C-alpha positions as a printed Julia matrix, in Angstrom:
251×3 Matrix{Float64}:
 43.54   -98.93  21.4
 41.49   -97.49  19.19
 39.79   -94.13  19.63
 36.74   -92.88  17.54
 34.78   -92.89  15.0
 35.91   -95.99  15.15
 36.26   -99.82  16.4
 38.58  -102.54  16.24
 37.82  -102.62  12.86
 40.52  -100.14  12.01
 42.96  -102.04  13.34
 42.14  -105.07  11.06
 45.36  -104.73   8.39
 47.92  -104.46  11.52
 46.71  -107.31  13.52
 47.4   -109.59   9.82
 50.95  -107.18   9.35
 51.69  -108.24  13.17
 51.05  -112.0   12.96
 53.24  -111.91   9.92
 55.95  -110.91  12.46
 55.2   -113.17  14.6
 53.63  -111.0   17.27
 49.88  -111.97  18.34
 47.61  -108.58  18.07
 44.75  -108.01  20.45
 41.66  -105.41  19.48
 38.44  -105.29  20.97
 36.02  -102.77  20.52
 35.04   -99.85  23.64
 31.93   -99.79  24.92
 29.59   -97.2   22.87
 31.48   -98.77  19.63
 31.33  -101.25  16.76
 30.06  -104.4   18.15
 30.26  -103.59  21.66
 27.28  -103.39  23.94
 25.86   -99.81  24.16
 24.94   -99.77  28.1
 23.11   -96.07  29.58
 24.64   -96.89  32.63
 27.85   -96.5   31.75
 30.64   -93.91  32.27
 31.73   -92.99  28.95
 34.66   -90.68  30.28
 37.98   -91.86  29.45
 38.23   -92.32  33.33
 35.03   -95.01  32.74
 36.58   -96.7   29.24
 39.82   -96.82  31.14
 38.19   -99.06  33.82
 36.69  -101.4   31.09
 40.2   -101.43  29.37
 41.76  -102.95  32.49
 38.62  -105.21  33.29
 39.45  -106.42  29.87
 42.85  -106.93  29.58
 41.83  -109.73  32.96
 39.59  -111.05  31.2
 41.38  -111.79  28.62
 44.68  -112.97  31.29
 46.85  -110.97  29.64
 50.05  -110.63  32.09
 52.33  -109.02  29.72
 51.42  -106.97  26.31
 52.99  -104.31  24.41
 50.44  -101.5   23.98
 49.11   -99.45  20.96
 47.03   -96.54  21.15
 45.67   -93.99  18.44
 43.3    -90.97  18.85
 40.95   -91.25  22.42
 42.31   -94.61  22.73
 45.61   -92.23  24.06
 43.82   -91.19  27.04
 42.03   -94.55  27.34
 45.46   -96.56  27.49
 46.75   -94.31  29.43
 44.48   -94.98  31.86
 44.96   -98.74  31.1
 48.91   -98.41  31.44
 48.68   -95.96  34.74
 46.54   -98.99  36.31
 48.65  -101.42  35.32
 52.32  -100.47  34.36
 54.22  -103.76  35.42
 52.57  -105.28  32.74
 52.85  -102.77  30.2
 55.98  -104.3   28.27
 56.24  -101.24  25.4
 53.76   -98.59  24.57
 53.5    -97.11  20.86
 51.39   -93.97  20.25
 49.76   -93.36  17.16
 48.19   -89.93  16.36
 46.82   -89.25  19.61
 46.13   -86.88  23.17
 48.52   -86.26  25.69
 48.61   -82.84  26.63
 44.53   -83.14  27.92
 44.03   -79.57  29.11
 44.81   -77.67  26.18
 43.56   -79.84  23.7
 41.15   -78.26  21.34
 38.88   -81.12  18.81
 39.28   -80.97  14.95
 36.78   -79.33  13.33
 35.63   -82.65  12.12
 34.57   -83.09  15.63
 33.67   -80.33  17.75
 30.14   -80.36  16.57
 29.28   -84.09  17.89
 29.98   -82.65  21.39
 27.53   -79.72  21.26
 24.28   -80.64  22.03
 21.22   -80.54  19.93
 24.01   -80.17  16.81
 25.38   -83.26  17.42
 22.64   -84.93  17.04
 21.82   -83.21  13.68
 25.44   -83.61  12.43
 25.47   -87.65  13.49
 22.18   -87.76  11.36
 23.3    -86.49   8.12
 26.5    -88.84   8.59
 25.55   -90.53   5.75
 28.05   -93.44   4.13
 28.55   -90.77   0.88
 29.52   -88.48   3.65
 31.62   -90.21   5.76
 33.29   -91.34   2.51
 34.44   -88.0    1.67
 35.08   -87.12   5.89
 38.0    -89.92   5.11
 39.03   -88.67   2.0
 39.54   -85.42   3.4
 40.82   -86.37   6.68
 41.52   -90.11   7.07
 43.51   -91.01   4.71
 46.08   -90.34   2.58
 46.05   -93.01  -0.44
 42.3    -92.75  -0.34
 41.62   -94.98  -3.38
 43.2    -98.19  -2.09
 40.17   -98.72   1.05
 37.22  -100.33  -0.83
 34.26   -98.2   -0.66
 32.5   -101.15   1.08
 35.07  -101.15   4.2
 34.78   -97.2    4.48
 31.42   -97.92   4.64
 31.86  -100.52   7.37
 32.78   -98.1    9.8
 29.74   -95.95   9.55
 27.82   -99.43  10.49
 29.5    -99.95  13.21
 29.05   -96.71  14.19
 25.27   -96.4   14.25
 24.3    -99.78  14.81
 21.12   -99.92  16.95
 21.39   -96.61  18.5
 22.35   -94.64  16.17
 25.55   -93.27  17.64
 23.87   -91.63  20.73
 26.31   -93.84  23.17
 29.43   -92.77  20.53
 28.1    -88.53  21.03
 28.5    -89.52  25.19
 32.01   -90.21  24.53
 32.07   -86.7   22.39
 30.87   -85.34  25.44
 33.01   -87.06  28.39
 36.44   -85.7   27.7
 38.24   -84.71  30.38
 40.4    -81.58  29.63
 42.04   -81.25  32.93
 45.26   -80.77  34.24
 45.49   -83.66  36.63
 44.75   -85.75  33.49
 47.18   -84.18  31.64
 49.81   -85.1   34.45
 48.66   -88.39  34.64
 48.89   -89.34  30.83
 52.46   -87.07  30.7
 54.2    -89.61  33.91
 52.43   -92.54  31.74
 54.08   -91.83  28.79
 57.63   -90.12  30.26
 60.54   -92.08  29.81
 61.67   -95.06  32.32
 58.6    -97.04  32.64
 59.12   -98.94  29.85
 60.33   -98.02  26.14
 58.0    -95.69  24.33
 58.12   -94.75  20.58
 55.57   -92.43  18.63
 54.62   -93.01  14.91
 52.35   -90.14  13.25
 50.83   -89.83  10.26
 52.64   -86.89   8.91
 49.62   -85.69   6.78
 46.96   -85.66   9.44
 45.18   -82.57   9.4
 43.46   -83.12  12.46
 46.16   -84.23  14.98
 48.66   -82.71  12.97
 52.3    -83.2   13.23
 52.95   -79.92  14.11
 50.94   -79.5   17.08
 49.76   -82.65  19.0
 52.67   -84.5   16.87
 55.45   -82.4   18.63
 53.78   -82.64  21.93
 53.88   -86.84  21.73
 57.48   -85.92  21.02
 58.44   -83.66  23.95
 56.26   -85.95  26.73
 58.17   -88.86  25.09
 61.42   -87.54  25.59
 64.2    -86.92  23.58
 65.14   -90.85  23.57
 62.31   -91.97  22.51
 62.0    -93.01  18.68
 59.99   -91.2   16.76
 59.05   -91.7   13.34
 56.94   -90.05  11.07
 54.76   -92.08   8.05
 53.15   -90.82   5.18
 49.26   -91.14   6.99
 46.07   -88.93   7.4
 44.71   -89.51  10.57
 43.87   -93.04  10.56
 47.17   -94.53   9.69
 46.38   -98.09  10.44
 44.62   -97.58   7.06
 47.8    -96.04   5.65
 50.8    -97.31   6.75
 49.74  -100.91   8.34
 52.81  -102.35   7.41
 55.35  -100.07   9.26
 53.3    -99.58  12.39
 53.8   -103.63  12.28
 58.06  -103.43  12.3
 57.97  -100.59  14.98
 56.22  -102.69  17.06
 58.23  -105.16  16.2
 61.18  -103.81  16.45
 60.0   -102.37  19.75
 58.97  -105.43  21.08
 62.75  -106.94  21.23
 63.11  -108.66  17.71
């Protein structure tokens, strides 16, 4: 499950690495992002996106799966796991949000949530500006990601609506105590194996902050791995992520 401002494109390296280890990886775009539709009459909250994820899993006939979540794909994936707990074989958490009630958006994302300001901020998010943002917060090995691949993030974000649906996602965060309780229950020990893989150099969702909250939620027995990446760990550390998923999946 991808987050923002991304799409399933973020998992292109991880999918190849999973395939090399004998696993079939499935990544789909959430509404409003990537190549997915951007309907006006859609609930872009975590709840609404979670319902879409459940419908996608049903449409794909996934009777059992190992769930990998990242960024706001964490809350969306937790909604999926809460709805279909018997199908989740394991849960891998990548730099995401569990304690929803106390979460504050990082400086790079906060402007998108503010009406008027967000529209201006998004309009100014050119390809060179996005490359600079990825250098600061997204990828540790910046030189290893071709410029045209970084530029693809902007094309996939804006597409035909200029990113308006993305802004609705950013303004639909459900930072409530009820959601926090729901997500902690999904991550808590006992339902299925859980592990955390955290980009140790992430300046947005910091290891010492959100990373430690994830560690605490999963419990002391759950594996907790750090990798030398920033926020988009799938760009920096795809082989390590795939190896840890393969190990948790049983082989």
